[in-house]
Each structure stands twice: as structure tokens, then as C-alpha cells.
Backbone as CSV, one residue per row, in Angstrom:
resi,resn,N_x,N_y,N_z,CA_x,CA_y,CA_z,C_x,C_y,C_z
1,UNK,13.321,-43.346,102.909,13.518,-44.020,101.621,12.305,-43.821,100.707
2,UNK,11.136,-43.991,101.281,9.904,-43.821,100.505,9.779,-42.397,99.965
3,UNK,10.093,-41.411,100.826,9.994,-40.012,100.422,11.041,-39.675,99.369
4,UNK,12.243,-40.216,99.508,13.300,-39.985,98.520,12.890,-40.541,97.160
5,UNK,12.303,-41.726,97.157,11.850,-42.338,95.905,10.751,-41.490,95.273
6,UNK,9.839,-41.025,96.086,8.741,-40.188,95.594,9.271,-38.899,94.962
7,UNK,10.244,-38.264,95.616,10.819,-37.030,95.090,11.573,-37.283,93.791
8,UNK,12.267,-38.402,93.701,12.990,-38.753,92.475,12.015,-38.932,91.313
9,UNK,10.902,-39.590,91.580,9.883,-39.784,90.543,9.312,-38.438,90.107
10,UNK,9.016,-37.580,91.067,8.448,-36.269,90.747,9.425,-35.400,89.968
11,UNK,10.713,-35.499,90.273,11.718,-34.726,89.532,11.627,-35.021,88.040
12,UNK,11.576,-36.306,87.700,11.511,-36.697,86.290,10.130,-36.433,85.705
13,UNK,9.093,-36.664,86.478,7.725,-36.487,85.984,7.408,-35.027,85.706
14,UNK,7.944,-34.122,86.515,7.728,-32.686,86.311,8.152,-32.270,84.914
15,UNK,9.386,-32.611,84.579,9.932,-32.222,83.280,9.121,-32.829,82.139
16,UNK,8.786,-34.099,82.268,8.034,-34.780,81.217,6.633,-34.193,81.062
17,UNK,5.962,-33.913,82.164,4.602,-33.369,82.106,4.583,-32.003,81.439
18,UNK,5.557,-31.153,81.777,5.610,-29.809,81.207,5.914,-29.843,79.717
19,UNK,6.818,-30.715,79.314,7.247,-30.769,77.918,6.239,-31.455,77.007
20,UNK,5.534,-32.457,77.526,4.768,-33.338,76.653,3.259,-33.293,76.858
21,UNK,2.795,-32.710,77.953,1.366,-32.718,78.205,0.892,-34.079,78.682
22,UNK,-0.423,-34.226,78.810,-0.969,-35.463,79.386,-0.999,-36.612,78.387
23,UNK,-1.370,-36.340,77.158,-1.515,-37.418,76.173,-0.204,-38.165,75.962
24,UNK,0.904,-37.440,75.941,2.208,-38.047,75.689,2.948,-38.428,76.975
25,UNK,2.328,-38.189,78.105,2.939,-38.516,79.399,2.889,-40.029,79.570
26,UNK,4.038,-40.686,79.408,4.085,-42.137,79.293,4.879,-42.744,80.451
27,UNK,4.222,-43.594,81.221,4.882,-44.191,82.388,5.931,-45.223,82.009
28,UNK,5.797,-45.840,80.840,6.839,-46.776,80.392,8.151,-46.034,80.158
29,UNK,8.070,-44.890,79.471,9.281,-44.095,79.235,9.822,-43.514,80.531
30,UNK,8.918,-43.098,81.409,9.353,-42.578,82.706,10.070,-43.665,83.495
31,UNK,9.544,-44.874,83.438,10.160,-46.002,84.132,11.566,-46.268,83.607
32,UNK,11.719,-46.231,82.289,13.049,-46.453,81.703,14.003,-45.324,82.071
33,UNK,13.515,-44.103,82.047,14.360,-42.957,82.385,14.858,-43.051,83.829
34,UNK,13.994,-43.502,84.706,14.349,-43.602,86.122,15.072,-44.902,86.461
35,UNK,15.042,-45.861,85.510,15.562,-47.200,85.780,14.871,-47.769,87.014
36,UNK,13.563,-47.682,86.949,12.719,-48.070,88.072,11.494,-48.773,87.498
37,UNK,11.035,-49.809,88.131,9.879,-50.533,87.612,8.599,-49.704,87.738
38,UNK,7.650,-49.996,86.871,6.366,-49.297,86.953,5.653,-49.622,88.264
39,UNK,5.863,-50.843,88.763,5.249,-51.205,90.041,5.753,-50.310,91.167
40,UNK,7.032,-49.949,91.094,7.596,-49.054,92.107,6.957,-47.674,92.002
41,UNK,6.778,-47.211,90.763,6.117,-45.913,90.555,4.692,-45.956,91.095
42,UNK,3.984,-47.062,90.802,2.597,-47.185,91.259,2.492,-47.362,92.775
43,UNK,3.584,-47.761,93.406,3.558,-47.863,94.868,3.547,-46.481,95.515
44,UNK,3.982,-45.464,94.745,3.995,-44.083,95.246,2.823,-43.267,94.719
45,UNK,2.374,-43.590,93.508,1.271,-42.863,92.875,0.320,-43.888,92.270
46,UNK,-0.946,-43.764,92.574,-1.910,-44.805,92.200,-2.226,-44.845,90.713
47,UNK,-1.960,-43.749,89.996,-2.315,-43.701,88.579,-1.459,-42.672,87.842
48,UNK,-1.499,-42.756,86.529,-0.836,-41.761,85.685,-1.375,-40.370,85.983
49,UNK,-2.685,-40.274,86.135,-3.304,-38.970,86.379,-2.838,-38.369,87.707
50,UNK,-2.781,-39.191,88.750,-2.339,-38.683,90.053,-0.907,-38.164,89.978
51,UNK,-0.023,-38.914,89.329,1.371,-38.499,89.201,1.492,-37.230,88.364
52,UNK,0.759,-37.175,87.273,0.808,-36.017,86.379,0.456,-34.735,87.125
53,UNK,-0.634,-34.768,87.869,-1.066,-33.554,88.565,-0.229,-33.266,89.808
54,UNK,0.318,-34.297,90.423,1.244,-34.072,91.538,2.478,-33.330,91.041
55,UNK,2.940,-33.703,89.846,4.108,-33.044,89.258,3.806,-31.586,88.926
56,UNK,2.659,-31.326,88.317,2.295,-29.950,87.966,2.102,-29.092,89.215
57,UNK,1.432,-29.641,90.218,1.202,-28.885,91.453,2.515,-28.564,92.158
58,UNK,3.445,-29.471,92.083,4.754,-29.250,92.701,5.467,-28.073,92.050
59,UNK,5.465,-28.039,90.712,6.121,-26.935,90.006,5.407,-25.613,90.301
60,UNK,4.084,-25.623,90.253,3.322,-24.399,90.510,3.575,-23.878,91.921
61,UNK,3.602,-24.774,92.892,3.842,-24.369,94.284,5.221,-23.758,94.444
62,UNK,6.198,-24.326,93.738,7.564,-23.790,93.826,7.635,-22.378,93.257
63,UNK,6.975,-22.150,92.134,6.979,-20.818,91.520,6.337,-19.795,92.453
64,UNK,5.180,-20.137,92.997,4.479,-19.205,93.887,5.309,-18.923,95.133
65,UNK,5.945,-19.949,95.693,6.765,-19.751,96.883,7.944,-18.832,96.586
66,UNK,8.576,-19.022,95.428,9.708,-18.172,95.058,9.268,-16.728,94.860
67,UNK,8.138,-16.533,94.195,7.637,-15.170,93.983,7.265,-14.517,95.307
68,UNK,6.681,-15.301,96.198,6.327,-14.776,97.519,7.573,-14.305,98.262
69,UNK,8.638,-15.097,98.187,9.892,-14.725,98.852,10.502,-13.483,98.219
70,UNK,10.421,-13.386,96.890,10.984,-12.229,96.187,10.277,-10.945,96.603
71,UNK,8.960,-11.000,96.725,8.210,-9.780,97.065,8.521,-9.271,98.468
72,UNK,9.044,-10.136,99.337,9.352,-9.708,100.708,10.820,-9.332,100.895
73,UNK,11.612,-9.427,99.840,13.033,-9.081,99.950,13.226,-7.589,100.194
74,UNK,14.287,-7.242,100.888,14.619,-5.845,101.168,15.505,-5.292,100.052
75,UNK,14.957,-5.285,98.842,15.669,-4.757,97.678,14.714,-3.858,96.906
76,UNK,15.218,-3.174,95.891,14.383,-2.271,95.100,13.340,-3.050,94.304
77,UNK,12.289,-2.359,93.894,11.269,-2.979,93.047,11.872,-3.403,91.715
78,UNK,12.830,-2.620,91.224,13.508,-2.990,89.976,14.172,-4.349,90.119
79,UNK,14.905,-4.540,91.220,15.578,-5.815,91.452,14.561,-6.941,91.592
80,UNK,13.466,-6.670,92.269,12.424,-7.686,92.425,11.832,-8.088,91.081
81,UNK,11.647,-7.107,90.185,11.113,-7.422,88.860,12.051,-8.328,88.085
82,UNK,13.351,-8.038,88.150,14.319,-8.898,87.467,14.303,-10.304,88.050
83,UNK,14.315,-10.397,89.374,14.317,-11.705,90.025,13.037,-12.478,89.716
84,UNK,11.895,-11.792,89.748,10.622,-12.444,89.435,10.591,-12.896,87.979
85,UNK,11.083,-12.039,87.085,11.120,-12.391,85.669,11.998,-13.591,85.409
86,UNK,13.172,-13.612,86.041,14.081,-14.743,85.866,13.479,-16.024,86.437
87,UNK,12.783,-15.905,87.553,12.113,-17.069,88.151,11.062,-17.630,87.198
88,UNK,10.222,-16.766,86.661,9.147,-17.213,85.775,9.706,-17.863,84.517
89,UNK,10.703,-17.217,83.919,11.293,-17.762,82.692,11.978,-19.095,82.969
90,UNK,12.731,-19.156,84.055,13.445,-20.391,84.407,12.479,-21.547,84.650
91,UNK,11.426,-21.290,85.406,10.525,-22.365,85.818,9.514,-22.750,84.742
92,UNK,9.336,-21.913,83.721,8.388,-22.250,82.647,9.085,-22.600,81.340
93,UNK,10.420,-22.630,81.347,11.166,-22.822,80.094,10.858,-24.162,79.428
94,UNK,10.465,-25.162,80.211,10.152,-26.480,79.648,8.692,-26.601,79.213
95,UNK,7.876,-25.633,79.540,6.436,-25.760,79.330,6.065,-25.618,77.857
96,UNK,5.488,-26.656,77.311,5.083,-26.672,75.907,3.588,-26.365,75.799
97,UNK,3.186,-25.817,74.655,1.770,-25.483,74.455,0.880,-26.725,74.500
98,UNK,1.473,-27.920,74.257,0.685,-29.156,74.318,0.111,-29.387,75.710
99,UNK,0.843,-28.945,76.720,0.349,-29.104,78.087,-0.960,-28.351,78.272
100,UNK,-0.979,-27.074,77.896,-2.185,-26.271,78.069,-3.322,-26.784,77.196
101,UNK,-2.993,-27.264,75.991,-4.027,-27.794,75.104,-4.660,-29.044,75.699
102,UNK,-3.825,-29.921,76.274,-4.357,-31.141,76.884,-5.228,-30.822,78.093
103,UNK,-4.795,-29.869,78.899,-5.622,-29.473,80.046,-6.958,-28.914,79.568
104,UNK,-6.900,-28.105,78.524,-8.108,-27.480,77.970,-9.072,-28.544,77.431
105,UNK,-8.523,-29.556,76.733,-9.350,-30.574,76.082,-9.845,-31.650,77.049
106,UNK,-8.965,-32.092,77.954,-9.247,-33.279,78.762,-9.667,-32.953,80.190
107,UNK,-9.057,-31.920,80.755,-9.314,-31.578,82.160,-9.713,-30.107,82.285
108,UNK,-10.893,-29.747,81.790,-11.282,-28.326,81.798,-11.282,-27.691,83.185
109,UNK,-11.630,-28.467,84.215,-11.631,-27.897,85.567,-10.209,-27.556,86.010
110,UNK,-9.273,-28.432,85.685,-7.885,-28.152,86.045,-7.329,-27.031,85.176
111,UNK,-7.809,-26.938,83.932,-7.386,-25.821,83.085,-7.786,-24.501,83.726
112,UNK,-9.003,-24.446,84.264,-9.446,-23.223,84.943,-8.553,-22.917,86.140
113,UNK,-8.140,-23.951,86.872,-7.233,-23.751,88.003,-5.880,-23.239,87.533
114,UNK,-5.434,-23.728,86.369,-4.151,-23.257,85.841,-4.223,-21.776,85.484
115,UNK,-5.385,-21.330,85.023,-5.549,-19.914,84.728,-5.484,-19.084,86.009
116,UNK,-6.062,-19.625,87.085,-5.972,-18.940,88.382,-4.519,-18.848,88.842
117,UNK,-3.752,-19.902,88.584,-2.330,-19.890,88.936,-1.602,-18.775,88.194
118,UNK,-1.824,-18.674,86.887,-1.142,-17.642,86.107,-1.589,-16.245,86.537
119,UNK,-2.847,-16.112,86.901,-3.313,-14.811,87.409,-2.617,-14.463,88.720
120,UNK,-2.368,-15.468,89.542,-1.634,-15.235,90.787,-0.224,-14.755,90.490
121,UNK,0.414,-15.364,89.489,1.754,-14.933,89.073,1.718,-13.470,88.640
122,UNK,0.743,-13.129,87.805,0.613,-11.755,87.323,0.349,-10.797,88.485
123,UNK,-0.425,-11.233,89.458,-0.717,-10.378,90.614,0.538,-10.075,91.423
124,UNK,1.437,-11.040,91.520,2.703,-10.777,92.216,3.502,-9.706,91.477
125,UNK,3.500,-9.781,90.139,4.177,-8.746,89.353,3.504,-7.400,89.598
126,UNK,2.169,-7.420,89.658,1.429,-6.188,89.922,1.783,-5.573,91.261
127,UNK,1.953,-6.405,92.284,2.326,-5.903,93.612,3.694,-5.227,93.586
128,UNK,4.622,-5.835,92.850,5.959,-5.245,92.746,5.891,-3.905,92.019
129,UNK,5.069,-3.840,90.974,4.909,-2.586,90.231,4.320,-1.494,91.117
130,UNK,3.319,-1.851,91.900,2.710,-0.873,92.803,3.740,-0.343,93.796
131,UNK,4.547,-1.243,94.322,5.587,-0.845,95.271,6.591,0.098,94.620
132,UNK,7.045,-0.264,93.405,8.016,0.577,92.710,7.457,1.934,92.355
133,UNK,6.174,1.957,91.984,5.542,3.235,91.640,5.457,4.139,92.865
134,UNK,5.114,3.558,94.004,5.027,4.347,95.237,6.387,4.921,95.621
135,UNK,7.442,4.161,95.333,8.795,4.622,95.659,9.371,5.516,94.562
136,UNK,8.585,5.715,93.500,9.007,6.542,92.364,10.286,6.002,91.721
137,UNK,10.332,4.685,91.557,11.499,4.048,90.943,11.395,4.003,89.422
138,UNK,10.190,4.235,88.891,9.995,4.130,87.460,9.937,5.517,86.822
139,UNK,9.843,5.533,85.516,9.785,6.807,84.809,8.685,7.677,85.375
140,UNK,8.958,8.938,85.495,8.042,9.854,86.181,6.702,9.983,85.464
141,UNK,6.696,9.706,84.139,5.444,9.855,83.398,4.628,8.562,83.349
142,UNK,5.005,7.569,84.152,4.253,6.321,84.216,3.237,6.404,85.348
143,UNK,1.952,6.312,85.002,0.892,6.349,86.009,0.807,4.980,86.682
144,UNK,1.069,4.878,87.981,1.135,3.577,88.648,-0.172,2.804,88.627
145,UNK,-1.300,3.497,88.754,-2.595,2.814,88.767,-2.883,2.204,87.399
146,UNK,-2.668,2.998,86.347,-2.896,2.487,84.992,-1.917,1.380,84.646
147,UNK,-0.655,1.548,85.040,0.366,0.549,84.731,-0.004,-0.804,85.321
148,UNK,-0.372,-0.811,86.582,-0.717,-2.067,87.243,-1.933,-2.714,86.594
149,UNK,-2.951,-1.917,86.277,-4.162,-2.458,85.644,-3.847,-3.016,84.261
150,UNK,-3.032,-2.296,83.499,-2.675,-2.747,82.152,-1.935,-4.077,82.207
151,UNK,-0.953,-4.176,83.109,-0.162,-5.398,83.212,-1.042,-6.578,83.603
152,UNK,-1.954,-6.367,84.549,-2.832,-7.464,84.972,-3.782,-7.882,83.854
153,UNK,-4.319,-6.914,83.120,-5.231,-7.240,82.027,-4.495,-7.936,80.888
154,UNK,-3.299,-7.444,80.569,-2.499,-8.086,79.525,-2.137,-9.501,79.948
155,UNK,-1.765,-9.658,81.208,-1.417,-10.980,81.714,-2.563,-11.961,81.578
156,UNK,-3.768,-11.515,81.888,-4.941,-12.379,81.750,-5.176,-12.766,80.296
157,UNK,-4.920,-11.838,79.377,-5.107,-12.129,77.950,-4.064,-13.126,77.449
158,UNK,-2.819,-12.939,77.888,-1.730,-13.772,77.391,-1.884,-15.239,77.766
159,UNK,-2.584,-15.532,78.863,-2.712,-16.921,79.292,-3.961,-17.591,78.736
160,UNK,-4.747,-16.881,77.937,-5.911,-17.510,77.325,-5.460,-18.569,76.325
161,UNK,-6.145,-19.718,76.331,-5.735,-20.833,75.487,-5.754,-20.470,74.007
162,UNK,-6.738,-19.703,73.556,-6.800,-19.318,72.146,-5.550,-18.542,71.743
163,UNK,-5.091,-17.653,72.614,-3.893,-16.873,72.296,-2.665,-17.769,72.254
164,UNK,-2.519,-18.659,73.241,-1.363,-19.555,73.278,-1.325,-20.420,72.027
165,UNK,-2.484,-20.947,71.627,-2.544,-21.812,70.455,-2.280,-21.031,69.169
166,UNK,-2.932,-19.892,69.001,-2.834,-19.141,67.750,-1.491,-18.440,67.585
167,UNK,-0.865,-18.050,68.695,0.408,-17.330,68.595,1.576,-18.267,68.336
168,UNK,1.389,-19.568,68.626,2.455,-20.563,68.464,3.691,-20.188,69.283
169,UNK,3.464,-19.583,70.446,4.557,-19.217,71.344,4.494,-20.087,72.593
170,UNK,5.657,-20.427,73.122,5.690,-21.162,74.379,5.319,-20.229,75.520
171,UNK,4.901,-20.807,76.646,4.581,-19.996,77.823,5.816,-19.223,78.263
172,UNK,6.970,-19.887,78.222,8.228,-19.221,78.596,8.498,-18.026,77.700
173,UNK,8.265,-18.173,76.387,8.502,-17.089,75.431,7.536,-15.929,75.688
174,UNK,6.291,-16.260,75.972,5.291,-15.224,76.248,5.699,-14.398,77.458
175,UNK,6.057,-15.070,78.551,6.428,-14.352,79.764,7.747,-13.617,79.592
176,UNK,8.709,-14.251,78.923,10.021,-13.630,78.743,9.916,-12.333,77.957
177,UNK,9.209,-12.371,76.829,9.124,-11.178,75.991,8.225,-10.110,76.624
178,UNK,7.178,-10.540,77.323,6.328,-9.564,78.013,7.110,-8.849,79.103
179,UNK,7.899,-9.611,79.871,8.725,-9.001,80.908,9.769,-8.081,80.293
180,UNK,10.280,-8.447,79.119,11.250,-7.590,78.443,10.646,-6.252,78.063
181,UNK,9.447,-6.291,77.497,8.754,-5.048,77.133,8.510,-4.205,78.376
182,UNK,8.069,-4.867,79.431,7.792,-4.156,80.681,9.056,-3.533,81.262
183,UNK,10.081,-4.338,81.454,11.294,-3.862,82.114,11.992,-2.778,81.315
184,UNK,12.064,-2.956,80.010,12.805,-2.011,79.187,11.989,-0.773,78.843
185,UNK,10.717,-0.778,79.222,9.875,0.367,78.913,9.624,1.306,80.071
186,UNK,9.574,0.757,81.303,9.185,1.610,82.423,10.359,2.155,83.213
187,UNK,11.551,1.539,83.034,12.694,2.020,83.798,13.285,3.256,83.153
188,UNK,13.980,4.031,83.948,14.681,5.186,83.403,15.705,4.702,82.386
189,UNK,16.016,5.536,81.415,16.902,5.140,80.328,18.245,4.641,80.841
190,UNK,18.816,5.333,81.823,20.137,4.918,82.285,20.079,3.601,83.048
191,UNK,18.868,3.188,83.497,18.736,1.899,84.163,18.476,0.786,83.160
192,UNK,17.772,1.117,82.064,17.365,0.085,81.114,18.362,-0.111,79.993
193,UNK,19.478,0.576,80.025,20.458,0.313,78.988,21.141,1.541,78.467
194,UNK,21.091,2.653,79.183,21.756,3.869,78.751,23.098,4.018,79.422
195,UNK,23.427,5.249,79.786,24.750,5.515,80.318,25.017,4.789,81.622
196,UNK,23.977,4.485,82.381,24.169,3.868,83.682,24.447,2.382,83.636
197,UNK,24.423,1.778,82.472,24.691,0.351,82.388,23.719,-0.328,81.445
198,UNK,23.965,-1.613,81.183,23.115,-2.368,80.261,22.523,-3.555,81.004
199,UNK,21.300,-3.394,81.432,20.648,-4.467,82.164,19.285,-4.710,81.580
200,UNK,19.250,-5.070,80.328,17.981,-5.294,79.658,17.492,-6.704,79.950
201,UNK,16.174,-6.876,79.881,15.559,-8.167,80.166,14.834,-8.643,78.909
202,UNK,14.919,-9.951,78.555,15.715,-10.950,79.243,17.182,-10.842,78.893
203,UNK,18.034,-11.416,79.732,19.459,-11.374,79.455,19.759,-12.166,78.194
204,UNK,20.647,-11.637,77.370,21.014,-12.327,76.146,21.945,-13.483,76.462
205,UNK,21.682,-14.631,75.879,22.554,-15.778,76.094,23.865,-15.577,75.351
206,UNK,24.939,-15.989,75.992,26.248,-15.862,75.359,26.320,-16.796,74.166
207,UNK,26.871,-16.290,73.074,26.974,-17.115,71.872,28.071,-18.141,72.052
208,UNK,27.823,-19.340,71.550,28.804,-20.410,71.728,29.790,-20.435,70.578
């Protein structure tokens, strides 16, 4: 019962923390959303700060675990890139720039840890690229060593707080469009949208 209650609180707190950052992370609103007293929340988490970071760590751990599983799948590097891209976009779609700004302003040490997390994400993409290059799955004129280095360096730049703030782009948008450029640029034409089919990234949402 205690563990179920804790997981229920984290489910709601995750979404709120990603969307609103720390300053707007409000336990009164969380309590109303959960229809649960604040005392019950405090029985599982001693403070707003503890709950906030427990929620962020939970989401980060899930992303890393999913990427780890994707890299070990017995599928092509192309398929792994699509799966990794979809995972990143799906799991960061709620992430607002206010979150990174609050970490930068209020919790600089945790902000540095968040940068390490994003570098880990980029490194998983780099591993998939290296694998695909070795298998010659990408365009023949793509140098695998340069490609991997470029992607890792670009990834490090994209997660810098100044870029996130000045570009006015969400983390999800940054990763989605970067993956789109990557996927649609390195694959053979018939794989990226030519005669062999149309599998461009990100997938276009169906119009309502």
C-alpha cells in the first residue's frame, strides 16, 4: 500500500515537475490533483525538494533504461535510431525550458548532473551510429568517426542552458528536430523517403 501510494504521487509529480519547473511546483495543487492530503504526501516524501528530485530521477532512469535496452536489441542500427528517437521525444515531450532554467538558477549542482544525463543520452545515440557505420547501413560517403564526433559535439551544444533559453525551443523540440536532421540525412535515399518507402523522422501527426 505504501509503495503504491508513493508511485501514484510520483506519477503526478513527474509530469508537474517537467512542465513547471521547481518554482511553480506546488504541493497544494498536487494534493488536489491526487485527491490526497498534503500530510499523506509528506508521509512519503519529507519535502517539496525531495519529491521534485525523486520525480526527475525517476524519469531520467526510465529514459536511460529504455535506451540501454534499445542498444542491445537484435535489430538494425536504423531501427535502433528510430526507437531511440521516439523514446527521447516521448519522454521529454512534457519538459519545459522553465525546468532547466530553475535548475540552472537554484540548483547548479543538479543542473550539472542534468547535463551529464543528456550527454549519456547522446552517447547512446553515438553508440548506435558507430554500430550502423561498421555494418555499412548508412550512406557510403558518411565517415563514421566524424559522424559520431559531430553528433556528440552537437548534442553537448544543444543542451547548454544559453542555447535552450535563447532558442526558445523545448527540449523535446530540440531532440525531435535534431533526430530528424540526423535520420533523414545519413540514410540511403530509398530508406529515408524515396522509392523504398517513406519513413522520415519525426513521424508526422495525423491531422484531425
